[in-house]
ZAKOL-70093 format. One record per residue (C-alpha): x, y, z; residue number from 1. Coordinates in steps of 0.25 Angstrom, whole numbers, always signed. Each point is the difference from the previous one (the first is absolute). Example, Ala and Ser with C-alpha at 12.3 -4.5 7.8 and 13.67 -1.06 7.14 Angstrom:
2
east: +49&north: -18&up: +31&i: 1
east: +6&north: +14&up: -2&i: 2
END
This chain:
604
east: +330&north: +926&up: +7&i: 1
east: -12&north: -5&up: -9&i: 2
east: -13&north: +6&up: +2&i: 3
east: -10&north: -10&up: +6&i: 4
east: -12&north: +4&up: -9&i: 5
east: -9&north: -12&up: +6&i: 6
east: +2&north: +4&up: +14&i: 7
east: -2&north: +15&up: -3&i: 8
east: -13&north: -2&up: -7&i: 9
east: -6&north: -8&up: +11&i: 10
east: -1&north: +12&up: +9&i: 11
east: -4&north: +10&up: -11&i: 12
east: -13&north: +8&up: +1&i: 13
east: -11&north: -2&up: -10&i: 14
east: -3&north: +15&up: +2&i: 15
east: +3&north: +11&up: -10&i: 16
east: +13&north: +7&up: +1&i: 17
east: +14&north: +3&up: -5&i: 18
east: +13&north: -9&up: -1&i: 19
east: +14&north: +4&up: -1&i: 20
east: +10&north: -10&up: -5&i: 21
east: +14&north: +2&up: +6&i: 22
east: +14&north: -6&up: -4&i: 23
east: +10&north: -5&up: +9&i: 24
east: +5&north: +14&up: +3&i: 25
east: -14&north: +5&up: +4&i: 26
east: -1&north: +8&up: -13&i: 27
east: -14&north: +1&up: -6&i: 28
east: -1&north: -8&up: -13&i: 29
east: -15&north: +2&up: -3&i: 30
east: -13&north: +6&up: +7&i: 31
east: -13&north: -5&up: -4&i: 32
east: -14&north: +0&up: +5&i: 33
east: -11&north: -11&up: +1&i: 34
east: -15&north: -2&up: +2&i: 35
east: +4&north: -13&up: +7&i: 36
east: +15&north: +0&up: +5&i: 37
east: +1&north: -15&up: +2&i: 38
east: -5&north: -4&up: -14&i: 39
east: +8&north: +11&up: -7&i: 40
east: +13&north: -4&up: +7&i: 41
east: -2&north: -14&up: -2&i: 42
east: -1&north: +2&up: -15&i: 43
east: +15&north: +4&up: +0&i: 44
east: +5&north: -14&up: +5&i: 45
east: -8&north: -8&up: -10&i: 46
east: +4&north: -4&up: -14&i: 47
east: -4&north: +8&up: -13&i: 48
east: +9&north: +12&up: +4&i: 49
east: +7&north: +8&up: -11&i: 50
east: +15&north: +1&up: +0&i: 51
east: +1&north: +13&up: +6&i: 52
east: -10&north: -3&up: +11&i: 53
east: +8&north: -13&up: +3&i: 54
east: +13&north: +9&up: +1&i: 55
east: -6&north: +9&up: +10&i: 56
east: -6&north: -11&up: +9&i: 57
east: +13&north: -7&up: +0&i: 58
east: +6&north: +13&up: +7&i: 59
east: -11&north: +0&up: +11&i: 60
east: +5&north: -1&up: +14&i: 61
east: -12&north: +6&up: +8&i: 62
east: -14&north: +5&up: -3&i: 63
east: -6&north: +11&up: +9&i: 64
east: -15&north: +2&up: -1&i: 65
east: -9&north: +11&up: +4&i: 66
east: -15&north: -3&up: +2&i: 67
east: -10&north: +11&up: -4&i: 68
east: -15&north: +2&up: +2&i: 69
east: -3&north: +0&up: -15&i: 70
east: +6&north: -3&up: -14&i: 71
east: -1&north: +15&up: -2&i: 72
east: +8&north: +3&up: +12&i: 73
east: +11&north: -10&up: -5&i: 74
east: +0&north: +6&up: -13&i: 75
east: +3&north: +14&up: +6&i: 76
east: +11&north: -6&up: +10&i: 77
east: +6&north: -8&up: -12&i: 78
east: +3&north: +13&up: -8&i: 79
east: +5&north: +7&up: +12&i: 80
east: +10&north: -11&up: +3&i: 81
east: +4&north: -1&up: -15&i: 82
east: +3&north: +15&up: +0&i: 83
east: +8&north: +0&up: +13&i: 84
east: +8&north: -13&up: -2&i: 85
east: +1&north: -1&up: -16&i: 86
east: +1&north: -15&up: -1&i: 87
east: +8&north: -5&up: -12&i: 88
east: -11&north: -9&up: -4&i: 89
east: -12&north: +10&up: +0&i: 90
east: -4&north: +9&up: -11&i: 91
east: +6&north: +13&up: +3&i: 92
east: -4&north: +13&up: -6&i: 93
east: +9&north: +13&up: +1&i: 94
east: -3&north: +7&up: +13&i: 95
east: -2&north: +15&up: -4&i: 96
east: +3&north: +9&up: +12&i: 97
east: -8&north: +10&up: -6&i: 98
east: -11&north: +2&up: -12&i: 99
east: +0&north: +11&up: -11&i: 100
east: -11&north: +11&up: +2&i: 101
east: -4&north: +13&up: -7&i: 102
east: +1&north: +10&up: +10&i: 103
east: -7&north: +14&up: +1&i: 104
east: +5&north: +9&up: +12&i: 105
east: -10&north: +9&up: +7&i: 106
east: +11&north: +9&up: +5&i: 107
east: +3&north: +8&up: -13&i: 108
east: -10&north: +10&up: -7&i: 109
east: +5&north: -6&up: -13&i: 110
east: +2&north: -15&up: +3&i: 111
east: +6&north: -10&up: -10&i: 112
east: -2&north: -14&up: -3&i: 113
east: +11&north: -8&up: +6&i: 114
east: +6&north: -14&up: -1&i: 115
east: +1&north: -5&up: +14&i: 116
east: +3&north: -13&up: +7&i: 117
east: -6&north: -3&up: +14&i: 118
east: -3&north: -12&up: +8&i: 119
east: -14&north: +6&up: +3&i: 120
east: -7&north: +13&up: -2&i: 121
east: +3&north: +12&up: +9&i: 122
east: -8&north: +12&up: +4&i: 123
east: +9&north: +10&up: -8&i: 124
east: -8&north: +0&up: -13&i: 125
east: -8&north: -9&up: -9&i: 126
east: +5&north: -14&up: -4&i: 127
east: -5&north: -6&up: -13&i: 128
east: +3&north: -15&up: -1&i: 129
east: +8&north: -8&up: +2&i: 130
east: +3&north: -3&up: -14&i: 131
east: +5&north: -13&up: -5&i: 132
east: +14&north: +5&up: -4&i: 133
east: +8&north: +13&up: +0&i: 134
east: -1&north: +0&up: -16&i: 135
east: -15&north: +1&up: +2&i: 136
east: +1&north: +12&up: +9&i: 137
east: +10&north: +7&up: -9&i: 138
east: -9&north: -2&up: -12&i: 139
east: -12&north: +5&up: +7&i: 140
east: +8&north: +13&up: +4&i: 141
east: +5&north: +2&up: -14&i: 142
east: -14&north: +0&up: -6&i: 143
east: -6&north: +9&up: +11&i: 144
east: +11&north: +10&up: -2&i: 145
east: -2&north: +0&up: -15&i: 146
east: -16&north: +1&up: +1&i: 147
east: -1&north: +10&up: +12&i: 148
east: +13&north: +7&up: +0&i: 149
east: +3&north: -3&up: +14&i: 150
east: +14&north: +5&up: +5&i: 151
east: +11&north: -11&up: +3&i: 152
east: +11&north: +9&up: +6&i: 153
east: +6&north: +0&up: +13&i: 154
east: -6&north: +10&up: +11&i: 155
east: +13&north: +7&up: +1&i: 156
east: +1&north: +2&up: -16&i: 157
east: -15&north: +4&up: +0&i: 158
east: +3&north: +11&up: +11&i: 159
east: +11&north: +7&up: -7&i: 160
east: -5&north: +0&up: -15&i: 161
east: -1&north: +14&up: -6&i: 162
east: -4&north: -5&up: -14&i: 163
east: -7&north: -13&up: -6&i: 164
east: +9&north: -12&up: -2&i: 165
east: +1&north: -9&up: -12&i: 166
east: -12&north: -9&up: +5&i: 167
east: -9&north: +12&up: -3&i: 168
east: +6&north: +2&up: -13&i: 169
east: -4&north: -14&up: -4&i: 170
east: -14&north: +1&up: +6&i: 171
east: +3&north: -9&up: +12&i: 172
east: -1&north: +10&up: +11&i: 173
east: -10&north: +12&up: +2&i: 174
east: +11&north: +8&up: +6&i: 175
east: -6&north: +3&up: +14&i: 176
east: +14&north: +4&up: +5&i: 177
east: -2&north: +13&up: -7&i: 178
east: -15&north: +1&up: +1&i: 179
east: -4&north: -4&up: -14&i: 180
east: -12&north: -7&up: +7&i: 181
east: -8&north: +3&up: +12&i: 182
east: +1&north: -8&up: +12&i: 183
east: -15&north: -4&up: -2&i: 184
east: +2&north: -4&up: -14&i: 185
east: +12&north: -8&up: +3&i: 186
east: -6&north: -7&up: +12&i: 187
east: -12&north: -4&up: -10&i: 188
east: +10&north: -6&up: -10&i: 189
east: +7&north: -8&up: +12&i: 190
east: -14&north: -5&up: +4&i: 191
east: -3&north: -4&up: -14&i: 192
east: +13&north: -8&up: -1&i: 193
east: -3&north: -7&up: +14&i: 194
east: -14&north: -3&up: -5&i: 195
east: +6&north: -7&up: -12&i: 196
east: +9&north: -8&up: +8&i: 197
east: -11&north: -4&up: +8&i: 198
east: -8&north: -5&up: -12&i: 199
east: -9&north: +11&up: -2&i: 200
east: +5&north: +5&up: -13&i: 201
east: -14&north: +0&up: -6&i: 202
east: -5&north: +10&up: +11&i: 203
east: +12&north: +9&up: -4&i: 204
east: -3&north: -1&up: -15&i: 205
east: -14&north: +5&up: +3&i: 206
east: +4&north: +12&up: +8&i: 207
east: +10&north: +4&up: -10&i: 208
east: -10&north: -1&up: -11&i: 209
east: -9&north: +9&up: +7&i: 210
east: +12&north: +9&up: +3&i: 211
east: +3&north: +0&up: -15&i: 212
east: -14&north: +3&up: -4&i: 213
east: +0&north: +12&up: +9&i: 214
east: +13&north: +5&up: -4&i: 215
east: -5&north: -1&up: -15&i: 216
east: -13&north: +8&up: +4&i: 217
east: +9&north: +11&up: +6&i: 218
east: +8&north: +1&up: -13&i: 219
east: +13&north: -5&up: +8&i: 220
east: +4&north: -9&up: -12&i: 221
east: +14&north: -2&up: +5&i: 222
east: -5&north: -6&up: +14&i: 223
east: -10&north: -8&up: -8&i: 224
east: +11&north: -6&up: -9&i: 225
east: +8&north: -3&up: +12&i: 226
east: -11&north: -8&up: +7&i: 227
east: -4&north: -7&up: -13&i: 228
east: +15&north: -5&up: +0&i: 229
east: -1&north: -5&up: +14&i: 230
east: -13&north: -7&up: -3&i: 231
east: +6&north: -7&up: -12&i: 232
east: +12&north: -5&up: +8&i: 233
east: -9&north: -5&up: +11&i: 234
east: -8&north: -8&up: -11&i: 235
east: +13&north: -6&up: -4&i: 236
east: +4&north: -3&up: +14&i: 237
east: -14&north: -7&up: +2&i: 238
east: +2&north: -8&up: -12&i: 239
east: +13&north: -5&up: +5&i: 240
east: -4&north: -3&up: +14&i: 241
east: -14&north: -6&up: -2&i: 242
east: -1&north: -15&up: -4&i: 243
east: -15&north: -1&up: -2&i: 244
east: -7&north: +8&up: +10&i: 245
east: +2&north: +11&up: +10&i: 246
east: -1&north: -8&up: +13&i: 247
east: +6&north: -11&up: +8&i: 248
east: +11&north: -2&up: +11&i: 249
east: +8&north: -12&up: -2&i: 250
east: +14&north: -6&up: +1&i: 251
east: +3&north: -11&up: -10&i: 252
east: +11&north: -10&up: +2&i: 253
east: +5&north: -9&up: -11&i: 254
east: +10&north: -10&up: +0&i: 255
east: +9&north: -5&up: -12&i: 256
east: +9&north: -12&up: +2&i: 257
east: +11&north: -7&up: -8&i: 258
east: +10&north: -10&up: +4&i: 259
east: +10&north: +7&up: +10&i: 260
east: -7&north: +13&up: +0&i: 261
east: -13&north: +7&up: +4&i: 262
east: -6&north: +13&up: -1&i: 263
east: -12&north: +7&up: +8&i: 264
east: -6&north: +13&up: -5&i: 265
east: -10&north: +8&up: +9&i: 266
east: -8&north: +10&up: -7&i: 267
east: -8&north: +11&up: +8&i: 268
east: -13&north: +6&up: -5&i: 269
east: -7&north: +11&up: +8&i: 270
east: -13&north: +7&up: -4&i: 271
east: +2&north: -7&up: -14&i: 272
east: +14&north: +5&up: -2&i: 273
east: +12&north: -9&up: -2&i: 274
east: +10&north: +6&up: +9&i: 275
east: +11&north: -9&up: -4&i: 276
east: +7&north: -13&up: +4&i: 277
east: +11&north: -6&up: +9&i: 278
east: +7&north: -12&up: -3&i: 279
east: +6&north: -11&up: +9&i: 280
east: +9&north: -12&up: -4&i: 281
east: -2&north: -9&up: +13&i: 282
east: +8&north: -13&up: +2&i: 283
east: -9&north: -13&up: +0&i: 284
east: +8&north: -7&up: +10&i: 285
east: -10&north: -12&up: +2&i: 286
east: -4&north: -1&up: -15&i: 287
east: -14&north: +4&up: +3&i: 288
east: -11&north: +0&up: -10&i: 289
east: -4&north: +13&up: -6&i: 290
east: -13&north: +1&up: +8&i: 291
east: +8&north: -3&up: +13&i: 292
east: +11&north: +10&up: -3&i: 293
east: -9&north: +11&up: -4&i: 294
east: -8&north: -2&up: +13&i: 295
east: +13&north: +2&up: +8&i: 296
east: +3&north: +13&up: -9&i: 297
east: -14&north: +6&up: +3&i: 298
east: +1&north: -4&up: +14&i: 299
east: +13&north: +7&up: +3&i: 300
east: -3&north: +12&up: -9&i: 301
east: -12&north: +4&up: +9&i: 302
east: +3&north: -6&up: +14&i: 303
east: +15&north: +1&up: +0&i: 304
east: +1&north: +14&up: -5&i: 305
east: -12&north: +9&up: +2&i: 306
east: -6&north: +5&up: -13&i: 307
east: -12&north: +7&up: -4&i: 308
east: -10&north: -11&up: -2&i: 309
east: -10&north: +2&up: -12&i: 310
east: -14&north: -6&up: -1&i: 311
east: +4&north: -11&up: -9&i: 312
east: +13&north: -9&up: -2&i: 313
east: +1&north: -7&up: -13&i: 314
east: +10&north: -11&up: -2&i: 315
east: +4&north: -7&up: -13&i: 316
east: -1&north: -13&up: +8&i: 317
east: -10&north: -5&up: +10&i: 318
east: +6&north: +1&up: +14&i: 319
east: +1&north: -12&up: +8&i: 320
east: -6&north: +8&up: +12&i: 321
east: -9&north: +11&up: -7&i: 322
east: -11&north: -1&up: +10&i: 323
east: +9&north: +1&up: +12&i: 324
east: +8&north: +12&up: -6&i: 325
east: -13&north: +7&up: -4&i: 326
east: -5&north: -1&up: +14&i: 327
east: +14&north: +5&up: +6&i: 328
east: +0&north: +11&up: -9&i: 329
east: -14&north: +4&up: +3&i: 330
east: +3&north: +0&up: +15&i: 331
east: +12&north: +8&up: -2&i: 332
east: -6&north: +10&up: -10&i: 333
east: -13&north: +1&up: +7&i: 334
east: -8&north: -2&up: -12&i: 335
east: -4&north: -11&up: -9&i: 336
east: +12&north: -5&up: -9&i: 337
east: -2&north: -9&up: -12&i: 338
east: +11&north: -9&up: -4&i: 339
east: -2&north: -7&up: -14&i: 340
east: +7&north: -5&up: -12&i: 341
east: -13&north: -1&up: -8&i: 342
east: -3&north: +13&up: -7&i: 343
east: -6&north: +5&up: -12&i: 344
east: -1&north: +13&up: -8&i: 345
east: +10&north: +12&up: +4&i: 346
east: +5&north: -9&up: +12&i: 347
east: +4&north: -11&up: -10&i: 348
east: +8&north: +11&up: -8&i: 349
east: +7&north: +4&up: +13&i: 350
east: +3&north: -14&up: +3&i: 351
east: +6&north: -2&up: -14&i: 352
east: +8&north: +13&up: +1&i: 353
east: +6&north: -5&up: +13&i: 354
east: +3&north: -14&up: -6&i: 355
east: +7&north: +7&up: -12&i: 356
east: +8&north: +9&up: +10&i: 357
east: +4&north: -13&up: +8&i: 358
east: +4&north: -7&up: -13&i: 359
east: +8&north: +12&up: -5&i: 360
east: +7&north: +1&up: +14&i: 361
east: +4&north: -15&up: -1&i: 362
east: +5&north: +1&up: -14&i: 363
east: +9&north: +12&up: +5&i: 364
east: +4&north: -8&up: +11&i: 365
east: +4&north: -12&up: -8&i: 366
east: +8&north: +9&up: -10&i: 367
east: +9&north: +4&up: +11&i: 368
east: +14&north: -2&up: -5&i: 369
east: +6&north: -4&up: +13&i: 370
east: -11&north: -11&up: +2&i: 371
east: +2&north: -4&up: -14&i: 372
east: +15&north: -2&up: +1&i: 373
east: -2&north: -8&up: +13&i: 374
east: -10&north: -9&up: -7&i: 375
east: +10&north: -2&up: -12&i: 376
east: +11&north: -3&up: +10&i: 377
east: -8&north: -10&up: +8&i: 378
east: -4&north: -7&up: -14&i: 379
east: +15&north: -1&up: -3&i: 380
east: +3&north: -7&up: +13&i: 381
east: -12&north: -9&up: -1&i: 382
east: +4&north: -5&up: -14&i: 383
east: +15&north: +0&up: +4&i: 384
east: +4&north: +10&up: -11&i: 385
east: +14&north: +6&up: -1&i: 386
east: -6&north: +13&up: -4&i: 387
east: -13&north: +8&up: +2&i: 388
east: -10&north: -3&up: -11&i: 389
east: -2&north: +12&up: -9&i: 390
east: -13&north: -3&up: -8&i: 391
east: -11&north: -10&up: +3&i: 392
east: -11&north: -4&up: -10&i: 393
east: -13&north: -7&up: +3&i: 394
east: -10&north: -6&up: -9&i: 395
east: -14&north: -4&up: +2&i: 396
east: -12&north: -4&up: -9&i: 397
east: -14&north: +5&up: +0&i: 398
east: -13&north: -3&up: -7&i: 399
east: -15&north: -3&up: +2&i: 400
east: -3&north: -15&up: -3&i: 401
east: +10&north: +1&up: -12&i: 402
east: -4&north: +13&up: -6&i: 403
east: +9&north: +11&up: -3&i: 404
east: +12&north: -6&up: +7&i: 405
east: +11&north: +10&up: +3&i: 406
east: +14&north: -2&up: +7&i: 407
east: +6&north: +10&up: +8&i: 408
east: +15&north: +4&up: +2&i: 409
east: +3&north: +9&up: +12&i: 410
east: +14&north: +5&up: +3&i: 411
east: +6&north: +5&up: +13&i: 412
east: +13&north: +6&up: +3&i: 413
east: +6&north: +7&up: +12&i: 414
east: -9&north: +12&up: -3&i: 415
east: -12&north: -9&up: +1&i: 416
east: -10&north: -3&up: -11&i: 417
east: +6&north: +4&up: -13&i: 418
east: -13&north: +2&up: -8&i: 419
east: +7&north: +5&up: -12&i: 420
east: +4&north: -14&up: -2&i: 421
east: -13&north: -7&up: +3&i: 422
east: -5&north: -8&up: -12&i: 423
east: -13&north: -7&up: -4&i: 424
east: +0&north: -12&up: -9&i: 425
east: -13&north: -3&up: -8&i: 426
east: +0&north: -16&up: +0&i: 427
east: -5&north: -6&up: -13&i: 428
east: +0&north: -14&up: -7&i: 429
east: -1&north: -7&up: +14&i: 430
east: -12&north: -9&up: +5&i: 431
east: -10&north: +8&up: +9&i: 432
east: +4&north: -1&up: +14&i: 433
east: +14&north: -6&up: -2&i: 434
east: +8&north: +9&up: +9&i: 435
east: +13&north: -9&up: -2&i: 436
east: +0&north: +3&up: -15&i: 437
east: -3&north: +14&up: +2&i: 438
east: +11&north: +2&up: +10&i: 439
east: +9&north: -8&up: -10&i: 440
east: -3&north: +10&up: -11&i: 441
east: +1&north: +13&up: +8&i: 442
east: +14&north: -5&up: +6&i: 443
east: +5&north: -4&up: -14&i: 444
east: -4&north: +13&up: -6&i: 445
east: +7&north: +8&up: +11&i: 446
east: +12&north: -9&up: +2&i: 447
east: +3&north: -1&up: -15&i: 448
east: +2&north: +15&up: +0&i: 449
east: +10&north: -1&up: +12&i: 450
east: +7&north: -11&up: -7&i: 451
east: +2&north: +9&up: -12&i: 452
east: +5&north: +12&up: +8&i: 453
east: -13&north: +8&up: -3&i: 454
east: -5&north: +0&up: +14&i: 455
east: +7&north: +1&up: +14&i: 456
east: +1&north: -13&up: +7&i: 457
east: -6&north: -1&up: +14&i: 458
east: +9&north: -5&up: +12&i: 459
east: -12&north: -8&up: +5&i: 460
east: -12&north: -5&up: -8&i: 461
east: -13&north: -3&up: +9&i: 462
east: -11&north: -8&up: -5&i: 463
east: -14&north: +0&up: +7&i: 464
east: -8&north: -13&up: +0&i: 465
east: +8&north: -11&up: +7&i: 466
east: +8&north: -12&up: -5&i: 467
east: -7&north: -1&up: -14&i: 468
east: +4&north: +14&up: -4&i: 469
east: +14&north: -1&up: +6&i: 470
east: +2&north: -13&up: -8&i: 471
east: -5&north: +7&up: -13&i: 472
east: +10&north: +12&up: +3&i: 473
east: +11&north: -10&up: +2&i: 474
east: -3&north: -6&up: -13&i: 475
east: +0&north: +13&up: -8&i: 476
east: +14&north: +4&up: +7&i: 477
east: +6&north: -14&up: -4&i: 478
east: -5&north: +2&up: -14&i: 479
east: +6&north: +14&up: -2&i: 480
east: +12&north: -5&up: +7&i: 481
east: +0&north: +12&up: +10&i: 482
east: +7&north: -4&up: +13&i: 483
east: +3&north: +13&up: +7&i: 484
east: -14&north: +3&up: +5&i: 485
east: -5&north: -5&up: +13&i: 486
east: -14&north: -6&up: +0&i: 487
east: -9&north: +1&up: +12&i: 488
east: -14&north: -6&up: +0&i: 489
east: -11&north: +5&up: +10&i: 490
east: -12&north: -9&up: +3&i: 491
east: -11&north: +4&up: +9&i: 492
east: -2&north: -8&up: +13&i: 493
east: -12&north: -9&up: +3&i: 494
east: -8&north: +12&up: +6&i: 495
east: +5&north: +10&up: -10&i: 496
east: +4&north: +9&up: +11&i: 497
east: +12&north: +10&up: -1&i: 498
east: +12&north: -5&up: +7&i: 499
east: -4&north: -15&up: -2&i: 500
east: +6&north: -1&up: -15&i: 501
east: +9&north: -11&up: -4&i: 502
east: +12&north: +5&up: -7&i: 503
east: +9&north: -9&up: -10&i: 504
east: +14&north: +3&up: -4&i: 505
east: +4&north: -4&up: -14&i: 506
east: -8&north: -13&up: +0&i: 507
east: -13&north: -5&up: +6&i: 508
east: +7&north: -10&up: +9&i: 509
east: +8&north: +11&up: +7&i: 510
east: -9&north: +8&up: +9&i: 511
east: +5&north: +13&up: +6&i: 512
east: -5&north: +2&up: +15&i: 513
east: -1&north: +14&up: +4&i: 514
east: -6&north: +6&up: +13&i: 515
east: -13&north: +7&up: -2&i: 516
east: +6&north: +12&up: +7&i: 517
east: +12&north: +0&up: -10&i: 518
east: +2&north: +13&up: -8&i: 519
east: +5&north: -9&up: -12&i: 520
east: -14&north: -7&up: +0&i: 521
east: -6&north: +14&up: +1&i: 522
east: +7&north: +4&up: -13&i: 523
east: -4&north: -12&up: -7&i: 524
east: -15&north: +1&up: +5&i: 525
east: +0&north: +15&up: -5&i: 526
east: +5&north: -3&up: -14&i: 527
east: -9&north: -12&up: -1&i: 528
east: -12&north: +8&up: +4&i: 529
east: +4&north: +11&up: -9&i: 530
east: +1&north: -10&up: -12&i: 531
east: -13&north: -5&up: +4&i: 532
east: -7&north: +14&up: +0&i: 533
east: +7&north: +3&up: -14&i: 534
east: -4&north: -13&up: -6&i: 535
east: -15&north: +2&up: +4&i: 536
east: +0&north: +15&up: -5&i: 537
east: +6&north: -5&up: -13&i: 538
east: -10&north: -11&up: -2&i: 539
east: -12&north: +9&up: +4&i: 540
east: +4&north: +10&up: -10&i: 541
east: +2&north: -11&up: -11&i: 542
east: -14&north: -6&up: +4&i: 543
east: -7&north: +13&up: +0&i: 544
east: +6&north: +4&up: -13&i: 545
east: -4&north: -13&up: -7&i: 546
east: -14&north: +1&up: +6&i: 547
east: -1&north: +14&up: -5&i: 548
east: +3&north: -4&up: -14&i: 549
east: -14&north: -1&up: -6&i: 550
east: -3&north: -11&up: -10&i: 551
east: -7&north: +10&up: -8&i: 552
east: +13&north: +5&up: -6&i: 553
east: +1&north: -13&up: -8&i: 554
east: -14&north: +2&up: -7&i: 555
east: +1&north: +7&up: -14&i: 556
east: -6&north: +13&up: -1&i: 557
east: +0&north: +3&up: +15&i: 558
east: +10&north: +11&up: +2&i: 559
east: +3&north: +9&up: +13&i: 560
east: -12&north: +9&up: -2&i: 561
east: -10&north: -12&up: -2&i: 562
east: +7&north: -8&up: +11&i: 563
east: -2&north: +12&up: +10&i: 564
east: -15&north: +2&up: -4&i: 565
east: -3&north: -15&up: +3&i: 566
east: +7&north: -1&up: +13&i: 567
east: -6&north: +13&up: +4&i: 568
east: -14&north: -4&up: -4&i: 569
east: +1&north: -13&up: +7&i: 570
east: +9&north: +4&up: +12&i: 571
east: +11&north: -10&up: -4&i: 572
east: +4&north: -12&up: -8&i: 573
east: -8&north: -9&up: +8&i: 574
east: -13&north: +8&up: -3&i: 575
east: +4&north: -1&up: -15&i: 576
east: +2&north: -15&up: +0&i: 577
east: -14&north: -1&up: +6&i: 578
east: -7&north: +9&up: -10&i: 579
east: -9&north: -6&up: -11&i: 580
east: +1&north: +4&up: -14&i: 581
east: -12&north: +10&up: +1&i: 582
east: +7&north: +7&up: +12&i: 583
east: +13&north: +1&up: -7&i: 584
east: -7&north: +7&up: -11&i: 585
east: -5&north: +11&up: +9&i: 586
east: +15&north: +5&up: +2&i: 587
east: +3&north: +12&up: -8&i: 588
east: +8&north: -4&up: -12&i: 589
east: -3&north: -14&up: +0&i: 590
east: -9&north: -6&up: -11&i: 591
east: -6&north: -13&up: -2&i: 592
east: +12&north: -6&up: -7&i: 593
east: +10&north: +4&up: +11&i: 594
east: -10&north: -4&up: +11&i: 595
east: +0&north: -14&up: -6&i: 596
east: +15&north: +0&up: -1&i: 597
east: +2&north: +4&up: +14&i: 598
east: -10&north: -10&up: +5&i: 599
east: +6&north: -12&up: -7&i: 600
east: +14&north: +5&up: +4&i: 601
east: -3&north: +0&up: +15&i: 602
east: -10&north: -12&up: +0&i: 603
east: +4&north: -9&up: -11&i: 604
END
């Protein structure tokens, strides 16, 4: 039975609320919120929907709505339902049943620092955290054990020791099990470790410094040396943990996205300390924009799973509902929460670090062998090949208004990018900006080596740039009489958006239609993007090298030492070019004759 959208919309409220889209079996497809339900739901049944949203709308058999008193209430209800129902078209984060903490018991005279997972803090001791990942907890425990020599043995082992264990021998434990340290001194070490984990390492350092000076005055040089080593280790720890200052509580969300893959990294900073990161790879079922997708991730992170909310939430993209989310977080935390993507100083460094983490995580995800093999198999089926292609090569051209033109050749195999086979081609002897001639030169140089047997032939040759570049590649293959390489052209769509490219197989009049969700298209987009990146990198290196090459080198009598003095005196080549004869004579080592030669060489 077809869903009657017109009839349904005629009765929908304009109030804020939550809607659930159901399929014919009453399974929830998607849960969403709206400031005005009627307007939001009507947008699903108009034109201009992307392919994935159209596919979801085609499956709708019913829509259930819940009216709320405010948009904030709708946001909270939406995340509760997403967590409970886990609809296939919503952004879903992994639902941790417990969170990692550092735990210190209060029921033992010589407590240890433990790794512990718990849904919430209990009354059996002190819980420090939650931390963003188990790795962050274990690293913190290892550092505290090394600096403060806190025991890490089980209570049963501790109770039956008669002599120190190996941990004491390697200076990782003060051996409280055999009374090598008093209970009071051990408790002080534990308290110092806890203070460091709480971000108060500077206070600990000051206390240790005072203790070291006191030990030195009492001629207890062995104790003074031990405290000195602790202080040095703490200073190293502070250098590792602090980015630019010693304060700030924030969670930083960064999203990196490529065709067919996505990575979100969340960095946690407490008291200026970087506690670590957790990573997610959510499915973008409705092909949302980065802004909308990150909005869903942030919402579900805090409202779907209760986390410790910091005073600031920093995002790599501006959230669609940043003010709404800030208000809801403020209400939930009982304090003012700031949500922003516009940051400077050390917060910008945090943001950049989160982005780097997200890109690294995405690169690892794309390099997954199983996923790569699936993409190669999909490409084989899409092209109708008898065997799975083993080697793909993609060419691209980069220049700045014809300056420093460089072609790139990027190679992919079943292991992913084969960077040892990447090549740059410095293009010479062609008209500035003539991309077709540049592509012809690069392909000719590359394929001549294939023809002679000096280089491995690709199974598929991909050229980025559309019909013109494809035709040029076809001419080169025909001239060299190479017939066993499949040719594929990639032309950007009218909006230049990923997923809307036009592919051409062998010739410009043979388009190859691929679904935007096709793994084969994702593989082609991946190698095309990598080729584009590598071409730009080569072009920039070539351009910068050319611009760094001073014209002073061509002037007789100006060697490296005088050239260095000139550039230092005037602050660069531009300053030398603007200098008068008299100003040039003021440079050490430059006489009137040389000043005249330099002036005439640079100014004519």
